[in-house]
HTML snippet that shows the backbone in 3Dmol.js (N, CA, C, O; Angstrom):
<script src="https://3Dmol.org/build/3Dmol-min.js"></script>
<div id="view" style="width:600px;height:400px;position:relative"></div>
<script>
const pdb = `
ATOM      1  N   MET A   1      -7.847  10.926  -9.498  1.00  0.00           N
ATOM      2  CA  MET A   1      -8.162   9.514  -9.429  1.00  0.00           C
ATOM      3  C   MET A   1      -7.839   8.943  -8.037  1.00  0.00           C
ATOM      4  O   MET A   1      -8.621   8.178  -7.474  1.00  0.00           O
ATOM      5  N   VAL A   2      -6.686   9.324  -7.502  1.00  0.00           N
ATOM      6  CA  VAL A   2      -6.298   8.834  -6.182  1.00  0.00           C
ATOM      7  C   VAL A   2      -7.271   9.368  -5.133  1.00  0.00           C
ATOM      8  O   VAL A   2      -7.663   8.642  -4.220  1.00  0.00           O
ATOM      9  N   LEU A   3      -7.653  10.614  -5.262  1.00  0.00           N
ATOM     10  CA  LEU A   3      -8.608  11.217  -4.325  1.00  0.00           C
ATOM     11  C   LEU A   3      -9.934  10.459  -4.337  1.00  0.00           C
ATOM     12  O   LEU A   3     -10.547  10.271  -3.286  1.00  0.00           O
ATOM     13  N   TRP A   4     -10.368  10.035  -5.476  1.00  0.00           N
ATOM     14  CA  TRP A   4     -11.614   9.273  -5.607  1.00  0.00           C
ATOM     15  C   TRP A   4     -11.532   7.973  -4.801  1.00  0.00           C
ATOM     16  O   TRP A   4     -12.473   7.636  -4.082  1.00  0.00           O
ATOM     17  N   TRP A   5     -10.416   7.239  -4.911  1.00  0.00           N
ATOM     18  CA  TRP A   5     -10.240   5.988  -4.170  1.00  0.00           C
ATOM     19  C   TRP A   5     -10.145   6.232  -2.668  1.00  0.00           C
ATOM     20  O   TRP A   5     -10.654   5.439  -1.878  1.00  0.00           O
ATOM     21  N   VAL A   6      -9.498   7.322  -2.272  1.00  0.00           N
ATOM     22  CA  VAL A   6      -9.412   7.666  -0.852  1.00  0.00           C
ATOM     23  C   VAL A   6     -10.808   7.929  -0.298  1.00  0.00           C
ATOM     24  O   VAL A   6     -11.127   7.486   0.805  1.00  0.00           O
ATOM     25  N   LEU A   7     -11.635   8.637  -1.043  1.00  0.00           N
ATOM     26  CA  LEU A   7     -13.009   8.911  -0.605  1.00  0.00           C
ATOM     27  C   LEU A   7     -13.830   7.622  -0.500  1.00  0.00           C
ATOM     28  O   LEU A   7     -14.610   7.465   0.440  1.00  0.00           O
ATOM     29  N   ILE A   8     -13.669   6.729  -1.424  1.00  0.00           N
ATOM     30  CA  ILE A   8     -14.404   5.456  -1.391  1.00  0.00           C
ATOM     31  C   ILE A   8     -13.987   4.641  -0.165  1.00  0.00           C
ATOM     32  O   ILE A   8     -14.846   4.120   0.547  1.00  0.00           O
ATOM     33  N   VAL A   9     -12.687   4.526   0.089  1.00  0.00           N
ATOM     34  CA  VAL A   9     -12.197   3.763   1.237  1.00  0.00           C
ATOM     35  C   VAL A   9     -12.662   4.412   2.538  1.00  0.00           C
ATOM     36  O   VAL A   9     -13.087   3.715   3.459  1.00  0.00           O
ATOM     37  N   ALA A  10     -12.585   5.731   2.621  1.00  0.00           N
ATOM     38  CA  ALA A  10     -13.037   6.440   3.826  1.00  0.00           C
ATOM     39  C   ALA A  10     -14.531   6.211   4.049  1.00  0.00           C
ATOM     40  O   ALA A  10     -14.959   6.048   5.192  1.00  0.00           O
ATOM     41  N   GLY A  11     -15.317   6.196   3.004  1.00  0.00           N
ATOM     42  CA  GLY A  11     -16.750   5.944   3.118  1.00  0.00           C
ATOM     43  C   GLY A  11     -17.036   4.540   3.623  1.00  0.00           C
ATOM     44  O   GLY A  11     -17.928   4.345   4.449  1.00  0.00           O
ATOM     45  N   ILE A  12     -16.294   3.572   3.136  1.00  0.00           N
ATOM     46  CA  ILE A  12     -16.476   2.183   3.580  1.00  0.00           C
ATOM     47  C   ILE A  12     -16.115   2.046   5.056  1.00  0.00           C
ATOM     48  O   ILE A  12     -16.830   1.393   5.816  1.00  0.00           O
ATOM     49  N   VAL A  13     -15.009   2.662   5.458  1.00  0.00           N
ATOM     50  CA  VAL A  13     -14.591   2.606   6.864  1.00  0.00           C
ATOM     51  C   VAL A  13     -15.644   3.265   7.755  1.00  0.00           C
ATOM     52  O   VAL A  13     -15.991   2.720   8.803  1.00  0.00           O
ATOM     53  N   ALA A  14     -16.150   4.419   7.354  1.00  0.00           N
ATOM     54  CA  ALA A  14     -17.173   5.113   8.138  1.00  0.00           C
ATOM     55  C   ALA A  14     -18.446   4.271   8.246  1.00  0.00           C
ATOM     56  O   ALA A  14     -19.061   4.215   9.311  1.00  0.00           O
ATOM     57  N   LEU A  15     -18.837   3.631   7.175  1.00  0.00           N
ATOM     58  CA  LEU A  15     -20.019   2.768   7.188  1.00  0.00           C
ATOM     59  C   LEU A  15     -19.826   1.581   8.131  1.00  0.00           C
ATOM     60  O   LEU A  15     -20.747   1.218   8.863  1.00  0.00           O
ATOM     61  N   MET A  16     -18.659   0.985   8.121  1.00  0.00           N
ATOM     62  CA  MET A  16     -18.390  -0.157   8.997  1.00  0.00           C
ATOM     63  C   MET A  16     -18.411   0.276  10.470  1.00  0.00           C
ATOM     64  O   MET A  16     -18.933  -0.447  11.318  1.00  0.00           O
ATOM     65  N   LYS A  17     -17.849   1.444  10.774  1.00  0.00           N
ATOM     66  CA  LYS A  17     -17.883   1.941  12.153  1.00  0.00           C
ATOM     67  C   LYS A  17     -19.311   2.217  12.593  1.00  0.00           C
ATOM     68  O   LYS A  17     -19.671   1.919  13.732  1.00  0.00           O
ATOM     69  N   TRP A  18     -20.124   2.778  11.721  1.00  0.00           N
ATOM     70  CA  TRP A  18     -21.507   3.105  12.055  1.00  0.00           C
ATOM     71  C   TRP A  18     -22.298   1.829  12.330  1.00  0.00           C
ATOM     72  O   TRP A  18     -23.042   1.768  13.309  1.00  0.00           O
ATOM     73  N   VAL A  19     -22.152   0.822  11.495  1.00  0.00           N
ATOM     74  CA  VAL A  19     -22.859  -0.445  11.674  1.00  0.00           C
ATOM     75  C   VAL A  19     -22.404  -1.112  12.968  1.00  0.00           C
ATOM     76  O   VAL A  19     -23.224  -1.648  13.713  1.00  0.00           O
ATOM     77  N   SER A  20     -21.119  -1.080  13.232  1.00  0.00           N
ATOM     78  CA  SER A  20     -20.573  -1.691  14.441  1.00  0.00           C
ATOM     79  C   SER A  20     -21.104  -1.007  15.695  1.00  0.00           C
ATOM     80  O   SER A  20     -21.449  -1.685  16.662  1.00  0.00           O
ATOM     81  N   SER A  21     -21.175   0.296  15.698  1.00  0.00           N
ATOM     82  CA  SER A  21     -21.659   1.018  16.879  1.00  0.00           C
ATOM     83  C   SER A  21     -23.149   0.772  17.109  1.00  0.00           C
ATOM     84  O   SER A  21     -23.586   0.703  18.257  1.00  0.00           O
ATOM     85  N   ASN A  22     -23.925   0.640  16.057  1.00  0.00           N
ATOM     86  CA  ASN A  22     -25.354   0.349  16.209  1.00  0.00           C
ATOM     87  C   ASN A  22     -25.579  -1.038  16.780  1.00  0.00           C
ATOM     88  O   ASN A  22     -26.496  -1.232  17.578  1.00  0.00           O
ATOM     89  N   THR A  23     -24.769  -2.000  16.393  1.00  0.00           N
ATOM     90  CA  THR A  23     -24.903  -3.362  16.897  1.00  0.00           C
ATOM     91  C   THR A  23     -24.573  -3.410  18.380  1.00  0.00           C
ATOM     92  O   THR A  23     -25.286  -4.055  19.149  1.00  0.00           O
ATOM     93  N   ARG A  24     -23.504  -2.737  18.795  1.00  0.00           N
ATOM     94  CA  ARG A  24     -23.129  -2.729  20.200  1.00  0.00           C
ATOM     95  C   ARG A  24     -24.187  -2.024  21.042  1.00  0.00           C
ATOM     96  O   ARG A  24     -24.416  -2.412  22.188  1.00  0.00           O
ATOM     97  N   GLY A  25     -24.818  -1.023  20.513  1.00  0.00           N
ATOM     98  CA  GLY A  25     -25.868  -0.329  21.246  1.00  0.00           C
ATOM     99  C   GLY A  25     -27.046  -1.217  21.569  1.00  0.00           C
ATOM    100  O   GLY A  25     -27.602  -1.139  22.664  1.00  0.00           O
ATOM    101  N   ARG A  26     -27.430  -2.050  20.640  1.00  0.00           N
ATOM    102  CA  ARG A  26     -28.530  -2.986  20.879  1.00  0.00           C
ATOM    103  C   ARG A  26     -28.145  -4.013  21.921  1.00  0.00           C
ATOM    104  O   ARG A  26     -28.961  -4.368  22.771  1.00  0.00           O
ATOM    105  N   ASP A  27     -26.907  -4.499  21.870  1.00  0.00           N
ATOM    106  CA  ASP A  27     -26.456  -5.478  22.856  1.00  0.00           C
ATOM    107  C   ASP A  27     -26.494  -4.892  24.261  1.00  0.00           C
ATOM    108  O   ASP A  27     -26.906  -5.560  25.209  1.00  0.00           O
ATOM    109  N   ARG A  28     -26.064  -3.643  24.388  1.00  0.00           N
ATOM    110  CA  ARG A  28     -26.063  -3.003  25.700  1.00  0.00           C
ATOM    111  C   ARG A  28     -27.474  -2.802  26.226  1.00  0.00           C
ATOM    112  O   ARG A  28     -27.717  -2.984  27.419  1.00  0.00           O
ATOM    113  N   SER A  29     -28.404  -2.430  25.362  1.00  0.00           N
ATOM    114  CA  SER A  29     -29.767  -2.189  25.833  1.00  0.00           C
ATOM    115  C   SER A  29     -30.437  -3.498  26.264  1.00  0.00           C
ATOM    116  O   SER A  29     -31.187  -3.512  27.240  1.00  0.00           O
ATOM    117  N   ALA A  30     -30.177  -4.585  25.555  1.00  0.00           N
ATOM    118  CA  ALA A  30     -30.730  -5.883  25.954  1.00  0.00           C
ATOM    119  C   ALA A  30     -30.114  -6.334  27.269  1.00  0.00           C
ATOM    120  O   ALA A  30     -30.802  -6.888  28.127  1.00  0.00           O
ATOM    121  N   SER A  31     -28.826  -6.099  27.425  1.00  0.00           N
ATOM    122  CA  SER A  31     -28.149  -6.466  28.665  1.00  0.00           C
ATOM    123  C   SER A  31     -28.709  -5.668  29.836  1.00  0.00           C
ATOM    124  O   SER A  31     -28.919  -6.220  30.916  1.00  0.00           O
ATOM    125  N   LYS A  32     -28.951  -4.391  29.637  1.00  0.00           N
ATOM    126  CA  LYS A  32     -29.510  -3.537  30.681  1.00  0.00           C
ATOM    127  C   LYS A  32     -30.920  -3.999  31.040  1.00  0.00           C
ATOM    128  O   LYS A  32     -31.286  -4.006  32.216  1.00  0.00           O
ATOM    129  N   ALA A  33     -31.707  -4.382  30.051  1.00  0.00           N
ATOM    130  CA  ALA A  33     -33.063  -4.857  30.302  1.00  0.00           C
ATOM    131  C   ALA A  33     -33.045  -6.137  31.139  1.00  0.00           C
ATOM    132  O   ALA A  33     -33.857  -6.297  32.050  1.00  0.00           O
ATOM    133  N   LEU A  34     -32.124  -7.041  30.829  1.00  0.00           N
ATOM    134  CA  LEU A  34     -32.011  -8.275  31.612  1.00  0.00           C
ATOM    135  C   LEU A  34     -31.561  -7.977  33.041  1.00  0.00           C
ATOM    136  O   LEU A  34     -32.012  -8.622  33.988  1.00  0.00           O
ATOM    137  N   GLU A  35     -30.685  -7.013  33.185  1.00  0.00           N
ATOM    138  CA  GLU A  35     -30.224  -6.618  34.519  1.00  0.00           C
ATOM    139  C   GLU A  35     -31.388  -6.082  35.357  1.00  0.00           C
ATOM    140  O   GLU A  35     -31.523  -6.432  36.530  1.00  0.00           O
ATOM    141  N   ILE A  36     -32.213  -5.247  34.765  1.00  0.00           N
ATOM    142  CA  ILE A  36     -33.380  -4.705  35.462  1.00  0.00           C
ATOM    143  C   ILE A  36     -34.357  -5.827  35.808  1.00  0.00           C
ATOM    144  O   ILE A  36     -34.911  -5.859  36.907  1.00  0.00           O
ATOM    145  N   LEU A  37     -34.565  -6.746  34.866  1.00  0.00           N
ATOM    146  CA  LEU A  37     -35.461  -7.874  35.107  1.00  0.00           C
ATOM    147  C   LEU A  37     -34.966  -8.718  36.274  1.00  0.00           C
ATOM    148  O   LEU A  37     -35.758  -9.115  37.129  1.00  0.00           O
ATOM    149  N   ASN A  38     -33.670  -8.996  36.319  1.00  0.00           N
ATOM    150  CA  ASN A  38     -33.100  -9.769  37.424  1.00  0.00           C
ATOM    151  C   ASN A  38     -33.280  -9.046  38.754  1.00  0.00           C
ATOM    152  O   ASN A  38     -33.586  -9.675  39.767  1.00  0.00           O
ATOM    153  N   GLU A  39     -33.094  -7.737  38.754  1.00  0.00           N
ATOM    154  CA  GLU A  39     -33.273  -6.960  39.986  1.00  0.00           C
ATOM    155  C   GLU A  39     -34.721  -7.015  40.467  1.00  0.00           C
ATOM    156  O   GLU A  39     -34.978  -7.180  41.660  1.00  0.00           O
ATOM    157  N   ARG A  40     -35.653  -6.878  39.547  1.00  0.00           N
ATOM    158  CA  ARG A  40     -37.079  -6.925  39.923  1.00  0.00           C
ATOM    159  C   ARG A  40     -37.445  -8.289  40.490  1.00  0.00           C
ATOM    160  O   ARG A  40     -38.208  -8.381  41.452  1.00  0.00           O
ATOM    161  N   TYR A  41     -36.900  -9.355  39.894  1.00  0.00           N
ATOM    162  CA  TYR A  41     -37.157 -10.710  40.389  1.00  0.00           C
ATOM    163  C   TYR A  41     -36.540 -10.888  41.780  1.00  0.00           C
ATOM    164  O   TYR A  41     -37.157 -11.475  42.668  1.00  0.00           O
ATOM    165  N   ALA A  42     -35.343 -10.387  41.957  1.00  0.00           N
ATOM    166  CA  ALA A  42     -34.664 -10.518  43.254  1.00  0.00           C
ATOM    167  C   ALA A  42     -35.400  -9.755  44.355  1.00  0.00           C
ATOM    168  O   ALA A  42     -35.409 -10.194  45.505  1.00  0.00           O
ATOM    169  N   ARG A  43     -36.011  -8.631  44.022  1.00  0.00           N
ATOM    170  CA  ARG A  43     -36.765  -7.848  45.012  1.00  0.00           C
ATOM    171  C   ARG A  43     -38.150  -8.434  45.265  1.00  0.00           C
ATOM    172  O   ARG A  43     -38.834  -8.018  46.200  1.00  0.00           O
ATOM    173  N   GLY A  44     -38.570  -9.393  44.446  1.00  0.00           N
ATOM    174  CA  GLY A  44     -39.874 -10.019  44.627  1.00  0.00           C
ATOM    175  C   GLY A  44     -41.006  -9.272  43.953  1.00  0.00           C
ATOM    176  O   GLY A  44     -42.174  -9.531  44.245  1.00  0.00           O
ATOM    177  N   GLU A  45     -40.688  -8.356  43.063  1.00  0.00           N
ATOM    178  CA  GLU A  45     -41.732  -7.593  42.363  1.00  0.00           C
ATOM    179  C   GLU A  45     -42.479  -8.432  41.335  1.00  0.00           C
ATOM    180  O   GLU A  45     -43.645  -8.169  41.042  1.00  0.00           O
ATOM    181  N   ILE A  46     -41.806  -9.442  40.787  1.00  0.00           N
ATOM    182  CA  ILE A  46     -42.444 -10.335  39.819  1.00  0.00           C
ATOM    183  C   ILE A  46     -42.197 -11.776  40.250  1.00  0.00           C
ATOM    184  O   ILE A  46     -41.201 -12.074  40.910  1.00  0.00           O
ATOM    185  N   ASP A  47     -43.111 -12.668  39.872  1.00  0.00           N
ATOM    186  CA  ASP A  47     -42.950 -14.072  40.244  1.00  0.00           C
ATOM    187  C   ASP A  47     -42.128 -14.820  39.192  1.00  0.00           C
ATOM    188  O   ASP A  47     -41.743 -14.252  38.170  1.00  0.00           O
ATOM    189  N   ASP A  48     -41.867 -16.094  39.457  1.00  0.00           N
ATOM    190  CA  ASP A  48     -41.016 -16.889  38.585  1.00  0.00           C
ATOM    191  C   ASP A  48     -41.592 -17.023  37.178  1.00  0.00           C
ATOM    192  O   ASP A  48     -40.856 -16.940  36.196  1.00  0.00           O
ATOM    193  N   GLN A  49     -42.887 -17.228  37.078  1.00  0.00           N
ATOM    194  CA  GLN A  49     -43.518 -17.388  35.772  1.00  0.00           C
ATOM    195  C   GLN A  49     -43.362 -16.122  34.930  1.00  0.00           C
ATOM    196  O   GLN A  49     -43.019 -16.198  33.750  1.00  0.00           O
ATOM    197  N   GLU A  50     -43.613 -14.966  35.532  1.00  0.00           N
ATOM    198  CA  GLU A  50     -43.459 -13.694  34.822  1.00  0.00           C
ATOM    199  C   GLU A  50     -41.998 -13.463  34.447  1.00  0.00           C
ATOM    200  O   GLU A  50     -41.704 -12.993  33.348  1.00  0.00           O
ATOM    201  N   PHE A  51     -41.088 -13.792  35.355  1.00  0.00           N
ATOM    202  CA  PHE A  51     -39.658 -13.643  35.092  1.00  0.00           C
ATOM    203  C   PHE A  51     -39.231 -14.467  33.877  1.00  0.00           C
ATOM    204  O   PHE A  51     -38.552 -13.962  32.984  1.00  0.00           O
ATOM    205  N   GLN A  52     -39.634 -15.740  33.851  1.00  0.00           N
ATOM    206  CA  GLN A  52     -39.253 -16.619  32.750  1.00  0.00           C
ATOM    207  C   GLN A  52     -39.837 -16.142  31.416  1.00  0.00           C
ATOM    208  O   GLN A  52     -39.166 -16.185  30.385  1.00  0.00           O
ATOM    209  N   LYS A  53     -41.079 -15.693  31.449  1.00  0.00           N
ATOM    210  CA  LYS A  53     -41.723 -15.212  30.213  1.00  0.00           C
ATOM    211  C   LYS A  53     -40.996 -13.989  29.667  1.00  0.00           C
ATOM    212  O   LYS A  53     -40.692 -13.924  28.476  1.00  0.00           O
ATOM    213  N   ARG A  54     -40.724 -13.037  30.521  1.00  0.00           N
ATOM    214  CA  ARG A  54     -40.054 -11.810  30.076  1.00  0.00           C
ATOM    215  C   ARG A  54     -38.609 -12.091  29.631  1.00  0.00           C
ATOM    216  O   ARG A  54     -38.112 -11.478  28.686  1.00  0.00           O
ATOM    217  N   LYS A  55     -37.956 -13.010  30.313  1.00  0.00           N
ATOM    218  CA  LYS A  55     -36.594 -13.359  29.940  1.00  0.00           C
ATOM    219  C   LYS A  55     -36.563 -13.968  28.542  1.00  0.00           C
ATOM    220  O   LYS A  55     -35.685 -13.653  27.739  1.00  0.00           O
ATOM    221  N   ARG A  56     -37.527 -14.840  28.258  1.00  0.00           N
ATOM    222  CA  ARG A  56     -37.629 -15.435  26.900  1.00  0.00           C
ATOM    223  C   ARG A  56     -37.868 -14.350  25.858  1.00  0.00           C
ATOM    224  O   ARG A  56     -37.305 -14.397  24.765  1.00  0.00           O
ATOM    225  N   ASP A  57     -38.705 -13.374  26.200  1.00  0.00           N
ATOM    226  CA  ASP A  57     -38.994 -12.288  25.265  1.00  0.00           C
ATOM    227  C   ASP A  57     -37.760 -11.445  24.966  1.00  0.00           C
ATOM    228  O   ASP A  57     -37.606 -10.938  23.855  1.00  0.00           O
ATOM    229  N   LEU A  58     -36.881 -11.294  25.955  1.00  0.00           N
ATOM    230  CA  LEU A  58     -35.698 -10.448  25.783  1.00  0.00           C
ATOM    231  C   LEU A  58     -34.546 -11.162  25.079  1.00  0.00           C
ATOM    232  O   LEU A  58     -33.721 -10.525  24.425  1.00  0.00           O
ATOM    233  N   MET A  59     -34.494 -12.466  25.214  1.00  0.00           N
ATOM    234  CA  MET A  59     -33.380 -13.213  24.627  1.00  0.00           C
ATOM    235  C   MET A  59     -33.555 -13.306  23.113  1.00  0.00           C
ATOM    236  O   MET A  59     -34.667 -13.490  22.618  1.00  0.00           O
ATOM    237  N   PRO A  60     -32.431 -13.176  22.372  1.00  0.00           N
ATOM    238  CA  PRO A  60     -32.530 -13.239  20.889  1.00  0.00           C
ATOM    239  C   PRO A  60     -32.838 -14.617  20.380  1.00  0.00           C
ATOM    240  O   PRO A  60     -32.949 -14.819  19.171  1.00  0.00           O
TER     241      PRO A  60
END
`;
const viewer = $3Dmol.createViewer("view");
viewer.addModel(pdb, "pdb");
viewer.setStyle({}, {cartoon: {color: "spectrum"}});
viewer.zoomTo();
viewer.render();
</script>
């Protein structure tokens, strides 16, 4: 009986860690995309209108 509860708690903890790591991964990828967008704008590869449109698309 005790082993059953230990397995349930371990499963819940593992699920919470998995969900947490997936959420942080999305945040990092959006942040990286914004960083690249800012660099392209700073180099003059895209104009202000394109920059604003893409920035709106990336923001949640």
